[in-house]
N, C-alpha and C positions, 0 to 999 in steps of 0.2 A: 480685722483680726478674726472675724467669724467666717470660717471656711467650712463648707458643708462637705462631708465625706459620705460616699455611698459604697455599699458592699457590692462586689462584683461576683456574678454567678457564671460558672463555666460548665457547659454540658459536653461530655465526651461521647465517643461513639457507642459505648455500652450503656448510655442513658443514665449515667450517674452525675448528679449535680454537686459541684464543689463550690461552697461559698467562702470567699476569703474576706475577712474583716480588715479593712484598711486602717482604721483608727483604733488604737488600743488605749487603755487607761481611763481615767475619770472623764466623763463628758463635760464639756464647757457650755454653760448657758450664755449665749451671746447677749441676752437682755438683762443680765445681772448688772448691778451698780458697778461692781469692780471692772467687768469687761467694758462697760461703757466709758468708765473713767480712763482705762488703759487705751482705748481706741481714740479718745478725744485728743490725746497728745502722744502720737507715736514717736518713739526714739527717746522719750524722757525716761531717765533712770528712776526706778522706784527703790525704796529701801533707805538705809541709813545714809545721810549726806556725808560727803567727804570734807574734812577740815583741811584746807591747804596749808595752814600754819602749824599743823602737828609735826612732831619730830619725824615720824615715819614718812609723811608726805614730803618733807624737806629732804630727807635722805634719799627717797626714791627720785626726786627731781634732780639732785646732784648726780645720782647714779645714771640717770637718763642722759644728762649733759655729758658725763664722761664717756658714755657709749657713743654719743654723737660725735665727739671729738676724736674717737678712735682709741680711747684709753682702755685699760683693762679693769675688770671688776674682780676684786678679791673676795673670795667666799671661804668661810670656815676658818679653822685655826691655821696659822702659818706654820710651815715646816721648818724645823731646826736642822740644818744640814750637818751639824756636828754631833747630833745625838747618836747613841749606840745603835739604835735601830736603822737610822739613815745610813750610817757607815757600813752596817752589815748588808743593807740593800745594795749600796754602791759596790761593795766588794763582790757580792754575788753577781751583779750585772757585769762587772769587769771579767769575771770568770766565764760568763756566758758569751761575752763579746770575743773572748780569746778562743772560743770553740770548745771549751771543756764541757763534757756532758755531766750534768748534776743529776744524780738519781734522787727521786722523790720518795718520801716515806721512811719507815723504819727499816734498818738493814735486816736481811733474812737471818733466821737463827741457824747456826751451824750445828750439825749433828755431833761433831767430834769433841766439842768443848764440854768439859765437866761442869756440872751445875754446882752452885755453892750452897 
């Protein structure tokens, strides 16, 4: 895991040297105990272990199984097709499908109408 990075220097025709830093961020000490531990077992996950018997992991396993079988994954709150909002959306879509042009926004104020 210890990779050495070197800065590259470019000289242009007007004799200006540009140095580009390849590695940014905090430097890594390859001789530190942590780096030696990480290099001794590559591919081993560090951090909190996963409990396969937890409810979340069981739910994720069932979800992966459903995906493998070609099933669908339901997410979020289910839609109630008979609600006022869904009926209004369906009615609006029917008008759009029929070719009716629906203007958006508030109607323009007419100059001739008296104000109350």
